[in-house]
C-alpha distance (Angstrom), angle and dihedral (degrees) to the residues before:
residue distance angle dihedral
X1 . . .
X2 3.79 . .
X3 3.83 122.6 .
X4 3.73 114.9 -142.6
X5 3.79 119.3 -136.7
X6 3.81 90.4 -109.0
X7 3.85 90.6 54.2
X8 3.75 89.4 48.1
X9 3.82 91.7 51.9
X10 3.84 91.9 48.9
X11 3.88 90.3 50.8
X12 3.79 88.9 51.2
X13 3.78 91.7 51.1
X14 3.77 91.8 49.0
X15 3.81 91.9 49.4
X16 3.81 89.4 48.8
X17 3.82 90.3 54.2
X18 3.81 91.2 49.4
X19 3.79 91.0 48.6
X20 3.78 90.8 48.7
X21 3.85 90.4 48.8
X22 3.84 90.4 51.0
X23 3.78 92.0 44.5
X24 3.71 95.8 -119.1
X25 3.78 119.1 152.8
X26 3.78 122.0 -132.3
X27 3.79 92.6 -113.0
X28 3.80 91.8 56.1
X29 3.82 92.8 46.8
X30 3.75 90.4 49.0
X31 3.73 90.6 53.0
X32 3.78 97.0 47.5
X33 3.84 97.6 40.6
X34 3.83 116.0 30.9
X35 3.79 114.4 -156.3
X36 3.79 118.7 -107.2
X37 3.72 117.2 -171.6
X38 3.83 115.1 -142.2
X39 3.84 89.5 -113.4
X40 3.86 89.4 55.2
X41 3.80 92.5 52.1
X42 3.78 89.0 49.1
X43 3.78 93.2 47.2
X44 3.80 89.9 50.2
X45 3.74 92.8 51.0
X46 3.82 90.7 49.1
X47 3.83 90.9 49.3
X48 3.82 89.6 52.6
X49 3.88 90.2 50.7
X50 3.82 91.8 47.7
X51 3.82 88.6 46.4
X52 3.82 90.6 53.9
X53 3.80 93.2 46.5
X54 3.83 89.9 47.9
X55 3.79 92.6 50.2
X56 3.79 91.0 49.4
X57 3.78 92.0 47.8
X58 3.74 97.8 42.6
X59 3.78 99.9 40.9
X60 3.75 114.1 19.9
X61 3.82 101.2 34.7
X62 3.84 89.1 40.5
X63 3.79 90.0 53.8
X64 3.78 93.6 47.8
X65 3.79 92.4 46.5
X66 3.82 93.6 47.0
X67 3.86 91.1 48.6
X68 3.82 90.7 50.8
X69 3.78 89.4 48.2
X70 3.81 91.3 49.6
X71 3.77 92.8 47.3
X72 3.80 89.4 51.0
X73 3.79 90.3 51.4
X74 3.78 90.8 48.4
X75 3.78 90.9 52.4
X76 3.79 89.6 46.9
X77 3.77 91.1 51.8
X78 3.85 93.1 48.2
X79 3.81 97.8 39.7
X80 3.78 111.0 99.3
X81 3.85 107.1 -130.4
X82 3.85 110.7 -146.3
X83 3.77 114.8 -121.7
X84 3.79 95.2 19.7
X85 3.79 123.4 100.3
X86 3.82 118.4 -119.5
X87 3.80 88.9 -112.6
X88 3.83 91.6 60.2
X89 3.79 91.9 44.4
X90 3.86 90.3 51.3
X91 3.79 89.8 47.8
X92 3.87 89.6 53.0
X93 3.82 88.6 50.8
X94 3.82 90.3 53.5
X95 3.83 89.7 45.7
X96 3.80 88.4 53.1
X97 3.80 89.3 51.0
X98 3.79 91.5 49.3
X99 3.90 91.6 48.0
X100 3.90 89.8 52.5
X101 3.83 92.1 48.1
X102 3.93 89.0 47.6
X103 3.85 91.4 50.0
X104 3.82 88.6 46.9
X105 3.80 90.5 53.1
X106 3.77 93.0 45.0
X107 3.88 91.1 53.1
X108 3.84 93.8 43.5
X109 3.83 95.1 107.6
X110 3.85 101.9 29.0
X111 3.89 98.9 40.0
X112 3.79 107.7 18.5
X113 3.80 96.7 164.9
X114 3.77 94.1 50.6
X115 3.82 90.4 41.7
X116 3.84 90.9 57.4
X117 3.76 91.8 49.9
X118 3.77 93.6 50.0
X119 3.80 92.6 45.5
X120 3.75 91.2 52.0
X121 3.73 90.4 46.7
X122 3.75 93.0 50.3
X123 3.84 89.4 54.1
X124 3.81 90.0 52.0
X125 3.86 89.4 47.8
X126 3.71 89.4 49.7
X127 3.81 89.5 55.5
X128 3.82 89.9 46.6
X129 3.81 93.8 48.4
X130 3.81 90.4 51.4
X131 3.75 92.0 48.0
X132 3.79 87.1 52.9
X133 3.82 91.6 60.1
X134 3.83 88.2 78.4
X135 3.83 114.6 -3.6
X136 3.80 110.6 48.5
X137 3.79 105.7 41.5
X138 3.76 137.2 74.1
X139 3.83 90.6 -135.1
X140 3.79 106.0 38.0
X141 3.73 122.7 -157.1
X142 3.77 91.9 -142.7
X143 3.79 108.2 45.1
X144 3.75 99.4 -173.1
X145 3.79 120.4 72.2
X146 3.84 97.4 -142.3
X147 3.86 97.1 62.5
X148 3.78 90.2 42.7
X149 3.82 91.9 54.3
X150 3.86 88.6 46.0
X151 3.90 89.4 52.0
X152 3.84 91.9 49.3
X153 3.82 91.6 45.3
X154 3.88 89.2 50.8
X155 3.81 90.2 52.7
X156 3.88 90.9 47.8
X157 3.82 88.4 51.1
X158 3.80 90.7 49.4
X159 3.80 90.2 50.8
X160 3.81 90.8 48.4
X161 3.81 92.2 50.6
X162 3.71 91.7 48.5
X163 3.83 90.6 50.5
X164 3.79 92.0 50.0
X165 3.83 90.6 46.8
X166 3.74 92.5 52.5
X167 3.90 94.3 39.8
X168 3.75 96.0 -120.3
């Protein structure tokens, strides 16, 4: 519903009559009821709508997309590629983790929310890739359980140090 300038002037005149009848001065009325032009109210509503769309696009769609990317990377790390040795597949997994961490670092200033999601996901994938060295493959890279547990513990310690350093 748009208010024409004539309607707006008539409303102002009616309000002025009511204020005069109540004995309110113009300064008191201006303090209690600030003027909003119809275009200001419309602009405010449009800003709220754009803000909602921006929040959905920046936060929710970014989270869903990052989770899908991380699940894809996890499947890539865990999928046995025929013709490649387990060492090469594990190195590809670590390379994927490094790529996600690098993308996260690159987007730190421009897309901080998405950058945080990707960095946290890269730490989870680092843990998963390290677990895969012994636990999730038919032909493990590390055959003995003790060094595998040491490697997983080292990754957990690294994740803990990073969390403390970033106050998370």
